[in-house]
GUMIGU-932822 format. One record per residue: residue number from 1; x, y negated, z negated of N, C-alpha, C in turn. Coordinates in steps of 0.2 Angstrom, whole numbers, plus 5000, padded with zeros to 4 digits. Example, Ala and Ser with C-alpha at 12.3 -4.5 7.8 and 13.67 -1.06 7.14 Angstrom:
<1; <5066; 5028; 4961>; <5062; 5022; 4961>; <5066; 5016; 4961>>
<2; <5064; 5011; 4965>; <5068; 5005; 4964>; <5064; 5000; 4961>>
//
This chain:
<1; <5004; 5006; 5000>; <5000; 5000; 5000>; <5004; 4994; 5000>>
<2; <5003; 4989; 5005>; <5007; 4983; 5005>; <5006; 4979; 4999>>
<3; <5010; 4974; 4998>; <5009; 4969; 4992>; <5006; 4963; 4995>>
<4; <5002; 4959; 4990>; <4999; 4953; 4992>; <5004; 4947; 4992>>
<5; <5004; 4943; 4997>; <5008; 4937; 4997>; <5005; 4932; 5002>>
<6; <5008; 4926; 5001>; <5006; 4920; 5005>; <5008; 4921; 5012>>
<7; <5004; 4918; 5017>; <5006; 4919; 5024>; <5012; 4914; 5026>>
<8; <5015; 4916; 5031>; <5021; 4912; 5034>; <5019; 4910; 5041>>
<9; <5022; 4905; 5043>; <5021; 4903; 5050>; <5026; 4907; 5054>>
<10; <5024; 4910; 5059>; <5028; 4914; 5063>; <5027; 4912; 5071>>
<11; <5032; 4912; 5074>; <5032; 4911; 5082>; <5030; 4917; 5085>>
<12; <5027; 4917; 5091>; <5025; 4922; 5095>; <5031; 4926; 5098>>
<13; <5031; 4933; 5098>; <5036; 4937; 5100>; <5036; 4937; 5108>>
<14; <5042; 4937; 5111>; <5043; 4938; 5118>; <5041; 4945; 5120>>
<15; <5037; 4945; 5125>; <5036; 4952; 5128>; <5039; 4953; 5134>>
<16; <5044; 4958; 5134>; <5047; 4959; 5140>; <5043; 4963; 5145>>
<17; <5044; 4961; 5152>; <5040; 4965; 5157>; <5045; 4970; 5161>>
<18; <5051; 4970; 5159>; <5056; 4974; 5163>; <5055; 4981; 5161>>
<19; <5055; 4985; 5166>; <5053; 4992; 5166>; <5060; 4996; 5167>>
<20; <5062; 5001; 5163>; <5068; 5005; 5163>; <5065; 5011; 5167>>
<21; <5068; 5013; 5172>; <5066; 5019; 5176>; <5068; 5025; 5172>>
<22; <5063; 5030; 5172>; <5064; 5036; 5168>; <5070; 5040; 5170>>
<23; <5071; 5041; 5176>; <5076; 5045; 5179>; <5080; 5041; 5184>>
<24; <5086; 5042; 5185>; <5090; 5038; 5190>; <5095; 5043; 5194>>
<25; <5099; 5040; 5198>; <5103; 5045; 5202>; <5109; 5047; 5197>>
<26; <5110; 5044; 5191>; <5115; 5046; 5187>; <5112; 5050; 5181>>
<27; <5106; 5052; 5181>; <5103; 5055; 5176>; <5106; 5062; 5175>>
<28; <5107; 5064; 5168>; <5110; 5070; 5167>; <5105; 5075; 5164>>
<29; <5103; 5080; 5168>; <5098; 5085; 5165>; <5100; 5088; 5159>>
<30; <5106; 5090; 5158>; <5109; 5093; 5152>; <5108; 5089; 5146>>
<31; <5110; 5083; 5147>; <5109; 5078; 5141>; <5102; 5077; 5139>>
<32; <5098; 5076; 5145>; <5091; 5076; 5143>; <5088; 5082; 5139>>
<33; <5090; 5088; 5141>; <5087; 5094; 5138>; <5090; 5094; 5131>>
<34; <5096; 5092; 5130>; <5099; 5092; 5123>; <5095; 5087; 5118>>
<35; <5094; 5081; 5121>; <5090; 5076; 5117>; <5083; 5079; 5116>>
<36; <5080; 5082; 5121>; <5073; 5085; 5119>; <5074; 5090; 5114>>
<37; <5079; 5094; 5114>; <5080; 5099; 5108>; <5080; 5096; 5101>>
<38; <5084; 5090; 5101>; <5085; 5087; 5095>; <5078; 5084; 5093>>
<39; <5074; 5081; 5097>; <5068; 5078; 5095>; <5063; 5084; 5093>>
<40; <5063; 5089; 5097>; <5059; 5095; 5094>; <5060; 5097; 5087>>
<41; <5067; 5098; 5086>; <5069; 5100; 5079>; <5067; 5094; 5074>>
<42; <5068; 5088; 5076>; <5067; 5083; 5071>; <5059; 5082; 5069>>
<43; <5055; 5083; 5075>; <5048; 5082; 5074>; <5044; 5089; 5071>>
<44; <5048; 5094; 5072>; <5044; 5101; 5070>; <5043; 5101; 5062>>
<45; <5048; 5099; 5058>; <5048; 5100; 5051>; <5050; 5107; 5049>>
<46; <5051; 5111; 5053>; <5052; 5118; 5051>; <5058; 5121; 5056>>
<47; <5062; 5126; 5054>; <5067; 5129; 5058>; <5064; 5132; 5064>>
<48; <5068; 5131; 5070>; <5065; 5134; 5076>; <5070; 5139; 5079>>
<49; <5068; 5144; 5082>; <5072; 5149; 5084>; <5075; 5148; 5091>>
<50; <5080; 5151; 5094>; <5082; 5151; 5101>; <5077; 5152; 5106>>
<51; <5073; 5157; 5104>; <5067; 5159; 5109>; <5062; 5153; 5109>>
<52; <5060; 5150; 5104>; <5056; 5144; 5103>; <5058; 5138; 5107>>
<53; <5065; 5137; 5106>; <5068; 5131; 5109>; <5068; 5132; 5117>>
<54; <5070; 5138; 5119>; <5071; 5139; 5126>; <5064; 5139; 5129>>
<55; <5059; 5141; 5126>; <5053; 5141; 5129>; <5050; 5134; 5130>>
<56; <5051; 5130; 5124>; <5048; 5123; 5125>; <5052; 5118; 5129>>
<57; <5058; 5120; 5130>; <5062; 5116; 5135>; <5063; 5118; 5142>>
<58; <5059; 5124; 5143>; <5059; 5127; 5149>; <5066; 5129; 5152>>
<59; <5070; 5131; 5147>; <5077; 5134; 5149>; <5078; 5141; 5148>>
<60; <5082; 5144; 5152>; <5084; 5151; 5150>; <5087; 5151; 5143>>
<61; <5087; 5157; 5140>; <5090; 5158; 5133>; <5098; 5156; 5134>>
<62; <5101; 5159; 5139>; <5108; 5157; 5139>; <5110; 5150; 5140>>
<63; <5106; 5146; 5144>; <5107; 5139; 5145>; <5105; 5135; 5138>>
<64; <5100; 5137; 5135>; <5098; 5134; 5129>; <5103; 5136; 5123>>
<65; <5106; 5142; 5123>; <5111; 5143; 5118>; <5117; 5139; 5119>>
<66; <5119; 5138; 5125>; <5125; 5134; 5126>; <5124; 5127; 5124>>
<67; <5118; 5124; 5125>; <5117; 5117; 5123>; <5117; 5117; 5115>>
<68; <5113; 5122; 5112>; <5113; 5122; 5105>; <5120; 5123; 5101>>
<69; <5124; 5127; 5104>; <5131; 5128; 5102>; <5134; 5122; 5102>>
<70; <5134; 5118; 5107>; <5137; 5111; 5108>; <5135; 5107; 5102>>
<71; <5128; 5106; 5102>; <5125; 5102; 5096>; <5127; 5104; 5089>>
<72; <5128; 5110; 5088>; <5130; 5113; 5082>; <5137; 5111; 5081>>
<73; <5141; 5112; 5086>; <5148; 5111; 5085>; <5150; 5103; 5083>>
<74; <5145; 5099; 5086>; <5146; 5092; 5085>; <5142; 5089; 5079>>
<75; <5139; 5094; 5075>; <5136; 5093; 5069>; <5129; 5089; 5069>>
<76; <5126; 5090; 5075>; <5119; 5086; 5076>; <5114; 5091; 5073>>
<77; <5115; 5098; 5073>; <5111; 5103; 5071>; <5115; 5108; 5067>>
<78; <5111; 5112; 5063>; <5114; 5117; 5059>; <5109; 5123; 5059>>
<79; <5112; 5129; 5057>; <5108; 5135; 5057>; <5106; 5137; 5049>>
<80; <5100; 5139; 5048>; <5098; 5141; 5041>; <5100; 5148; 5040>>
<81; <5098; 5151; 5034>; <5100; 5158; 5032>; <5098; 5163; 5037>>
<82; <5092; 5161; 5041>; <5089; 5166; 5045>; <5092; 5165; 5053>>
<83; <5097; 5161; 5053>; <5099; 5159; 5060>; <5095; 5155; 5064>>
<84; <5090; 5151; 5061>; <5086; 5147; 5065>; <5089; 5140; 5065>>
<85; <5087; 5135; 5069>; <5090; 5129; 5070>; <5086; 5124; 5066>>
<86; <5090; 5119; 5063>; <5087; 5113; 5059>; <5091; 5107; 5061>>
<87; <5088; 5101; 5060>; <5092; 5095; 5061>; <5098; 5094; 5056>>
<88; <5103; 5092; 5058>; <5108; 5090; 5053>; <5106; 5083; 5050>>
<89; <5106; 5082; 5043>; <5103; 5076; 5040>; <5107; 5070; 5042>>
<90; <5113; 5070; 5043>; <5117; 5064; 5044>; <5116; 5062; 5051>>
<91; <5113; 5066; 5056>; <5112; 5064; 5063>; <5105; 5063; 5065>>
<92; <5101; 5065; 5060>; <5093; 5065; 5062>; <5091; 5058; 5064>>
<93; <5094; 5053; 5062>; <5092; 5046; 5064>; <5092; 5044; 5071>>
<94; <5097; 5048; 5074>; <5098; 5046; 5082>; <5092; 5048; 5085>>
<95; <5089; 5054; 5084>; <5083; 5056; 5088>; <5077; 5052; 5085>>
<96; <5077; 5051; 5079>; <5071; 5047; 5076>; <5070; 5040; 5079>>
<97; <5076; 5037; 5080>; <5075; 5031; 5083>; <5072; 5031; 5090>>
<98; <5073; 5036; 5094>; <5070; 5037; 5101>; <5062; 5038; 5100>>
<99; <5060; 5042; 5095>; <5053; 5043; 5094>; <5050; 5037; 5091>>
<100; <5053; 5034; 5086>; <5050; 5028; 5083>; <5049; 5022; 5089>>
<101; <5053; 5022; 5094>; <5052; 5017; 5099>; <5046; 5019; 5103>>
<102; <5046; 5025; 5105>; <5040; 5028; 5109>; <5034; 5027; 5105>>
<103; <5034; 5028; 5099>; <5028; 5027; 5095>; <5025; 5020; 5094>>
<104; <5030; 5016; 5093>; <5029; 5008; 5092>; <5026; 5006; 5099>>
<105; <5029; 5008; 5105>; <5027; 5006; 5111>; <5020; 5008; 5112>>
<106; <5018; 5014; 5110>; <5011; 5016; 5112>; <5006; 5013; 5107>>
<107; <5008; 5011; 5101>; <5003; 5008; 5096>; <5003; 5000; 5096>>
<108; <5008; 4997; 5099>; <5008; 4990; 5098>; <5002; 4986; 5100>>
<109; <4999; 4987; 5106>; <4993; 4984; 5108>; <4987; 4986; 5105>>
<110; <4986; 4992; 5103>; <4980; 4994; 5099>; <4980; 4991; 5092>>
<111; <4986; 4991; 5089>; <4987; 4988; 5083>; <4985; 4980; 5083>>
<112; <4987; 4977; 5088>; <4985; 4970; 5089>; <4978; 4969; 5090>>
<113; <4974; 4974; 5093>; <4967; 4973; 5094>; <4964; 4974; 5087>>
<114; <4966; 4979; 5083>; <4963; 4980; 5076>; <4964; 4974; 5072>>
<115; <4970; 4971; 5072>; <4971; 4965; 5069>; <4967; 4959; 5071>>
<116; <4965; 4958; 5077>; <4961; 4953; 5080>; <4954; 4954; 5078>>
<117; <4952; 4961; 5078>; <4945; 4962; 5076>; <4943; 4961; 5069>>
<118; <4947; 4963; 5064>; <4946; 4963; 5057>; <4950; 4957; 5053>>
<119; <4955; 4955; 5056>; <4958; 4949; 5053>; <4963; 4952; 5047>>
<120; <4964; 4958; 5047>; <4968; 4961; 5041>; <4974; 4964; 5044>>
<121; <4979; 4965; 5039>; <4985; 4968; 5041>; <4985; 4975; 5043>>
<122; <4988; 4977; 5049>; <4988; 4983; 5052>; <4995; 4986; 5052>>
<123; <4996; 4992; 5049>; <5003; 4995; 5049>; <5004; 5002; 5052>>
<124; <5010; 5003; 5054>; <5011; 5010; 5057>; <5017; 5013; 5053>>
<125; <5016; 5020; 5052>; <5021; 5023; 5048>; <5023; 5030; 5052>>
<126; <5029; 5033; 5050>; <5031; 5039; 5054>; <5034; 5044; 5048>>
<127; <5033; 5050; 5050>; <5036; 5055; 5045>; <5043; 5057; 5048>>
<128; <5048; 5056; 5044>; <5054; 5058; 5045>; <5056; 5064; 5041>>
<129; <5062; 5066; 5041>; <5063; 5073; 5038>; <5060; 5074; 5031>>
<130; <5062; 5069; 5026>; <5060; 5070; 5019>; <5056; 5064; 5016>>
<131; <5054; 5059; 5021>; <5050; 5054; 5018>; <5046; 5051; 5024>>
<132; <5042; 5046; 5022>; <5037; 5043; 5026>; <5039; 5035; 5026>>
<133; <5040; 5032; 5032>; <5043; 5026; 5033>; <5038; 5021; 5037>>
<134; <5037; 5015; 5035>; <5034; 5010; 5039>; <5039; 5008; 5045>>
<135; <5036; 5008; 5051>; <5040; 5006; 5057>; <5037; 5000; 5061>>
<136; <5031; 4998; 5060>; <5029; 4992; 5063>; <5023; 4989; 5059>>
<137; <5022; 4982; 5059>; <5017; 4979; 5055>; <5014; 4973; 5059>>
<138; <5008; 4972; 5060>; <5004; 4966; 5062>; <5001; 4963; 5056>>
<139; <5003; 4958; 5054>; <5001; 4955; 5048>; <4994; 4951; 5049>>
<140; <4990; 4950; 5044>; <4985; 4946; 5043>; <4987; 4939; 5043>>
<141; <4983; 4934; 5046>; <4984; 4927; 5046>; <4981; 4924; 5040>>
<142; <4977; 4927; 5036>; <4974; 4924; 5030>; <4979; 4922; 5025>>
<143; <4978; 4917; 5022>; <4982; 4914; 5017>; <4984; 4919; 5011>>
<144; <4979; 4923; 5009>; <4980; 4928; 5004>; <4979; 4935; 5008>>
<145; <4984; 4939; 5008>; <4983; 4945; 5012>; <4987; 4951; 5009>>
<146; <4986; 4957; 5012>; <4991; 4962; 5010>; <4996; 4962; 5016>>
<147; <5002; 4964; 5014>; <5008; 4964; 5019>; <5012; 4970; 5018>>
<148; <5016; 4971; 5023>; <5020; 4977; 5023>; <5027; 4975; 5026>>
<149; <5032; 4980; 5026>; <5038; 4978; 5028>; <5041; 4984; 5032>>
<150; <5043; 4984; 5038>; <5046; 4989; 5042>; <5052; 4992; 5038>>
<151; <5053; 4998; 5037>; <5058; 5001; 5034>; <5056; 5003; 5026>>
<152; <5050; 5001; 5024>; <5048; 5003; 5018>; <5046; 5010; 5017>>
<153; <5048; 5014; 5012>; <5047; 5021; 5011>; <5040; 5021; 5007>>
<154; <5036; 5025; 5010>; <5029; 5025; 5007>; <5028; 5031; 5002>>
<155; <5025; 5030; 4996>; <5023; 5036; 4992>; <5018; 5041; 4995>>
<156; <5020; 5047; 4996>; <5015; 5052; 4999>; <5009; 5053; 4995>>
<157; <5009; 5051; 4989>; <5003; 5052; 4984>; <4999; 5046; 4982>>
<158; <5001; 5040; 4985>; <4998; 5034; 4982>; <4998; 5029; 4987>>
<159; <4998; 5030; 4994>; <4997; 5025; 4999>; <4993; 5029; 5004>>
<160; <4989; 5025; 5008>; <4984; 5028; 5013>; <4988; 5032; 5018>>
<161; <4993; 5029; 5021>; <4997; 5032; 5027>; <5001; 5038; 5024>>
<162; <5004; 5037; 5018>; <5008; 5042; 5015>; <5003; 5048; 5014>>
<163; <4997; 5047; 5011>; <4993; 5053; 5010>; <4990; 5056; 5016>>
<164; <4988; 5052; 5021>; <4985; 5055; 5027>; <4990; 5059; 5031>>
<165; <4997; 5057; 5031>; <5002; 5061; 5034>; <5003; 5067; 5030>>
<166; <5004; 5066; 5024>; <5006; 5072; 5020>; <5000; 5077; 5020>>
<167; <4994; 5075; 5020>; <4988; 5080; 5020>; <4989; 5085; 5026>>
<168; <4991; 5082; 5032>; <4991; 5086; 5038>; <4997; 5091; 5039>>
<169; <5002; 5091; 5034>; <5008; 5095; 5034>; <5006; 5102; 5031>>
<170; <5011; 5107; 5032>; <5010; 5113; 5029>; <5012; 5113; 5022>>
<171; <5010; 5118; 5018>; <5011; 5118; 5011>; <5019; 5116; 5009>>
<172; <5023; 5119; 5013>; <5030; 5118; 5011>; <5032; 5111; 5012>>
<173; <5030; 5108; 5018>; <5032; 5101; 5019>; <5029; 5097; 5014>>
<174; <5022; 5098; 5012>; <5019; 5094; 5007>; <5023; 5094; 5001>>
<175; <5025; 5100; 4999>; <5029; 5100; 4993>; <5036; 5097; 4993>>
<176; <5039; 5097; 4999>; <5045; 5094; 5000>; <5045; 5086; 4999>>
<177; <5039; 5083; 5002>; <5038; 5076; 5002>; <5037; 5074; 4995>>
<178; <5032; 5078; 4992>; <5031; 5076; 4985>; <5037; 5076; 4980>>
<179; <5041; 5081; 4981>; <5047; 5082; 4977>; <5052; 5076; 4978>>
<180; <5053; 5075; 4985>; <5058; 5070; 4987>; <5056; 5063; 4984>>
<181; <5049; 5061; 4984>; <5048; 5055; 4981>; <5046; 5055; 4974>>
<182; <5043; 5060; 4972>; <5041; 5060; 4965>; <5034; 5058; 4964>>
<183; <5030; 5061; 4959>; <5023; 5058; 4958>; <5023; 5052; 4953>>
<184; <5026; 5047; 4955>; <5027; 5041; 4951>; <5020; 5038; 4950>>
<185; <5019; 5036; 4944>; <5013; 5032; 4942>; <5014; 5025; 4942>>
<186; <5010; 5022; 4947>; <5010; 5014; 4947>; <5005; 5011; 4943>>
<187; <4999; 5014; 4942>; <4994; 5011; 4937>; <4989; 5017; 4935>>
<188; <4984; 5015; 4932>; <4979; 5020; 4930>; <4975; 5023; 4935>>
<189; <4976; 5020; 4942>; <4972; 5023; 4947>; <4976; 5028; 4951>>
<190; <4983; 5029; 4950>; <4987; 5033; 4953>; <4986; 5040; 4952>>
<191; <4986; 5045; 4957>; <4985; 5052; 4956>; <4992; 5055; 4954>>
<192; <4993; 5058; 4949>; <5000; 5061; 4947>; <5000; 5068; 4946>>
<193; <4994; 5071; 4946>; <4993; 5078; 4945>; <4993; 5082; 4951>>
<194; <4997; 5087; 4952>; <4998; 5091; 4958>; <4991; 5094; 4961>>
<195; <4988; 5097; 4956>; <4981; 5100; 4958>; <4976; 5095; 4961>>
<196; <4976; 5089; 4958>; <4972; 5084; 4960>; <4974; 5081; 4966>>
<197; <4980; 5080; 4967>; <4982; 5077; 4974>; <4981; 5082; 4979>>
<198; <4982; 5089; 4978>; <4980; 5094; 4983>; <4973; 5094; 4985>>
<199; <4969; 5093; 4980>; <4962; 5092; 4982>; <4960; 5086; 4986>>
<200; <4964; 5081; 4984>; <4963; 5074; 4988>; <4965; 5076; 4996>>
<201; <4971; 5079; 4996>; <4973; 5081; 5003>; <4968; 5085; 5007>>
<202; <4965; 5090; 5004>; <4959; 5094; 5007>; <4954; 5089; 5009>>
<203; <4952; 5084; 5005>; <4946; 5080; 5006>; <4948; 5075; 5012>>
<204; <4954; 5073; 5013>; <4957; 5069; 5018>; <4956; 5073; 5025>>
<205; <4958; 5079; 5025>; <4958; 5083; 5031>; <4951; 5084; 5033>>
<206; <4946; 5085; 5028>; <4939; 5086; 5030>; <4936; 5080; 5033>>
<207; <4937; 5074; 5030>; <4934; 5068; 5032>; <4938; 5064; 5038>>
<208; <4944; 5066; 5038>; <4948; 5063; 5044>; <4951; 5056; 5042>>
<209; <4951; 5054; 5036>; <4954; 5047; 5034>; <4956; 5048; 5027>>
<210; <4961; 5043; 5025>; <4963; 5042; 5018>; <4961; 5035; 5015>>
<211; <4961; 5034; 5009>; <4961; 5028; 5006>; <4966; 5027; 5001>>
<212; <4967; 5020; 4999>; <4971; 5018; 4994>; <4968; 5013; 4990>>
<213; <4964; 5015; 4985>; <4960; 5011; 4981>; <4963; 5008; 4975>>
<214; <4968; 5003; 4976>; <4972; 5001; 4970>; <4976; 5006; 4967>>
<215; <4978; 5011; 4971>; <4982; 5016; 4968>; <4990; 5015; 4968>>
<216; <4992; 5010; 4972>; <4999; 5008; 4972>; <4999; 5001; 4970>>
<217; <4995; 4997; 4972>; <4995; 4990; 4971>; <4988; 4987; 4968>>
<218; <4988; 4984; 4962>; <4982; 4982; 4960>; <4979; 4976; 4964>>
<219; <4973; 4976; 4965>; <4969; 4971; 4970>; <4970; 4973; 4977>>
<220; <4972; 4979; 4979>; <4973; 4980; 4986>; <4969; 4986; 4988>>
<221; <4966; 4986; 4994>; <4963; 4992; 4997>; <4965; 4993; 5004>>
<222; <4966; 5000; 5006>; <4969; 5002; 5012>; <4965; 5008; 5015>>
<223; <4964; 5008; 5021>; <4962; 5014; 5025>; <4967; 5017; 5029>>
<224; <4968; 5023; 5030>; <4973; 5026; 5034>; <4970; 5032; 5038>>
<225; <4973; 5033; 5044>; <4971; 5038; 5049>; <4977; 5041; 5052>>
<226; <4977; 5047; 5053>; <4983; 5051; 5056>; <4984; 5050; 5063>>
<227; <4990; 5050; 5066>; <4991; 5050; 5073>; <4995; 5057; 5074>>
<228; <4993; 5060; 5080>; <4996; 5067; 5082>; <4999; 5066; 5089>>
<229; <5005; 5069; 5089>; <5008; 5070; 5096>; <5008; 5077; 5098>>
<230; <5006; 5081; 5093>; <5004; 5088; 5095>; <4998; 5090; 5091>>
<231; <4994; 5094; 5093>; <4987; 5096; 5090>; <4988; 5099; 5083>>
<232; <4985; 5096; 5078>; <4985; 5099; 5071>; <4990; 5097; 5067>>
<233; <4995; 5093; 5069>; <5001; 5091; 5065>; <5002; 5083; 5065>>
<234; <5001; 5080; 5060>; <5002; 5073; 5060>; <5009; 5071; 5059>>
<235; <5011; 5066; 5064>; <5018; 5064; 5063>; <5019; 5056; 5062>>
<236; <5013; 5053; 5062>; <5012; 5046; 5060>; <5005; 5044; 5058>>
<237; <5005; 5038; 5056>; <4998; 5036; 5054>; <4997; 5028; 5055>>
<238; <4991; 5026; 5055>; <4990; 5019; 5056>; <4985; 5017; 5050>>
<239; <4986; 5011; 5048>; <4982; 5009; 5042>; <4979; 5001; 5043>>
<240; <4974; 5000; 5039>; <4972; 4993; 5039>; <4971; 4991; 5031>>
<241; <4974; 4986; 5029>; <4974; 4984; 5022>; <4971; 4977; 5021>>
<242; <4968; 4977; 5015>; <4965; 4970; 5013>; <4965; 4969; 5006>>
<243; <4965; 4963; 5004>; <4964; 4962; 4996>; <4957; 4964; 4994>>
<244; <4956; 4966; 4988>; <4950; 4968; 4985>; <4944; 4963; 4986>>
<245; <4946; 4957; 4986>; <4941; 4952; 4987>; <4937; 4952; 4994>>
<246; <4941; 4955; 4999>; <4938; 4955; 5006>; <4936; 4962; 5007>>
<247; <4936; 4967; 5003>; <4934; 4974; 5004>; <4926; 4974; 5005>>
<248; <4924; 4977; 5011>; <4917; 4977; 5012>; <4913; 4981; 5006>>
<249; <4908; 4978; 5004>; <4904; 4982; 4998>; <4900; 4987; 5001>>
<250; <4897; 4987; 5007>; <4892; 4992; 5009>; <4896; 4997; 5013>>
<251; <4894; 5003; 5013>; <4897; 5009; 5016>; <4897; 5009; 5023>>
<252; <4892; 5006; 5026>; <4892; 5005; 5034>; <4897; 5001; 5036>>
<253; <4899; 4995; 5033>; <4905; 4991; 5035>; <4911; 4995; 5034>>
<254; <4912; 4998; 5029>; <4918; 5002; 5028>; <4919; 5008; 5033>>
<255; <4913; 5011; 5035>; <4914; 5016; 5040>; <4915; 5013; 5047>>
<256; <4913; 5007; 5048>; <4915; 5003; 5054>; <4923; 5003; 5055>>
<257; <4926; 5001; 5049>; <4933; 5000; 5049>; <4936; 5007; 5050>>
<258; <4934; 5012; 5047>; <4937; 5019; 5048>; <4936; 5021; 5055>>
<259; <4930; 5020; 5058>; <4929; 5022; 5065>; <4934; 5019; 5070>>
<260; <4935; 5012; 5069>; <4939; 5008; 5073>; <4947; 5011; 5072>>
<261; <4949; 5013; 5066>; <4955; 5016; 5065>; <4956; 5023; 5069>>
<262; <4950; 5027; 5068>; <4950; 5033; 5071>; <4951; 5032; 5079>>
<263; <4947; 5028; 5082>; <4948; 5026; 5089>; <4955; 5025; 5091>>
<264; <4958; 5020; 5087>; <4965; 5018; 5089>; <4970; 5024; 5088>>
<265; <4969; 5027; 5083>; <4973; 5033; 5082>; <4973; 5038; 5087>>
<266; <4967; 5039; 5089>; <4965; 5044; 5095>; <4969; 5042; 5101>>
<267; <4968; 5035; 5103>; <4971; 5032; 5109>; <4979; 5033; 5109>>
<268; <4982; 5031; 5103>; <4989; 5032; 5102>; <4991; 5039; 5103>>
<269; <4987; 5044; 5100>; <4989; 5051; 5100>; <4989; 5054; 5107>>
<270; <4984; 5051; 5111>; <4983; 5053; 5118>; <4989; 5051; 5122>>
<271; <4991; 5045; 5121>; <4997; 5042; 5124>; <5003; 5047; 5123>>
<272; <5004; 5048; 5116>; <5010; 5052; 5114>; <5010; 5059; 5117>>
<273; <5004; 5062; 5117>; <5003; 5069; 5120>; <5004; 5069; 5127>>
<274; <5002; 5064; 5131>; <5003; 5064; 5138>; <5010; 5063; 5140>>
<275; <5014; 5059; 5136>; <5021; 5058; 5137>; <5025; 5064; 5136>>
<276; <5023; 5068; 5130>; <5026; 5074; 5128>; <5033; 5072; 5125>>
<277; <5036; 5077; 5122>; <5043; 5076; 5119>; <5048; 5072; 5123>>
<278; <5052; 5069; 5120>; <5058; 5065; 5124>; <5061; 5070; 5128>>
<279; <5062; 5069; 5134>; <5066; 5073; 5139>; <5061; 5079; 5142>>
<280; <5055; 5079; 5140>; <5051; 5085; 5142>; <5049; 5084; 5150>>
<281; <5050; 5078; 5153>; <5049; 5077; 5160>; <5055; 5079; 5164>>
<282; <5060; 5081; 5161>; <5066; 5082; 5165>; <5065; 5089; 5169>>
<283; <5066; 5089; 5175>; <5064; 5095; 5179>; <5070; 5099; 5180>>
//
């Protein structure tokens, strides 16, 4: 949940119209496939086998093995006790940057529309290896507002985007995220019991959105909806945040906000699914 602060005067951002070609005469297919493997491992959240990686990159096992051996030798990836591949922690940020850029590009215009429609702060967050991080914010122009900061690490148990992303992970990943951050109590509204937060996650999956009702910041309300680039697994989320004084009192107006968030999340998800993993269009 963002914190309340006074508005600042901001200049308009310059929007570049230059397009970078996806492939060119000097494009390296091997490098593209290696980056695709790194992204698959980074976004999977689970170890992947040689067979899985060769299938998803459309490479023969021998070709995939050579690339994986190179990445392992350079310490971009490592193998677990079962011989499956996982990202190397110290180099995972390289691939994450590529995906963050793609996500932000897909979400920027839909986030602006949400901000214009409701006049409140709209935020975007992504799941990295062991934490959830804010990557883009469109702030409210109201004098009193909820705000956010790119780079902020979100609590998986006490923020709308943190909760909705965590809710859609498998049990092992949920446990890792909760352990990495800790069930910190911010105030009397914060959920710090493991069974209660698991019940909250189940409810979030059932209704398709999460809330932060003063659980992290007194006086702040937030709605969050998951973004998917592969069916059934959330890798990002979008939220709309407002001070308690502007929280709609009636259920119908609250559901209007939720539906608008769901529509935008579905739009961004579709863009990501159509583009596929980084490097997947390499022939």
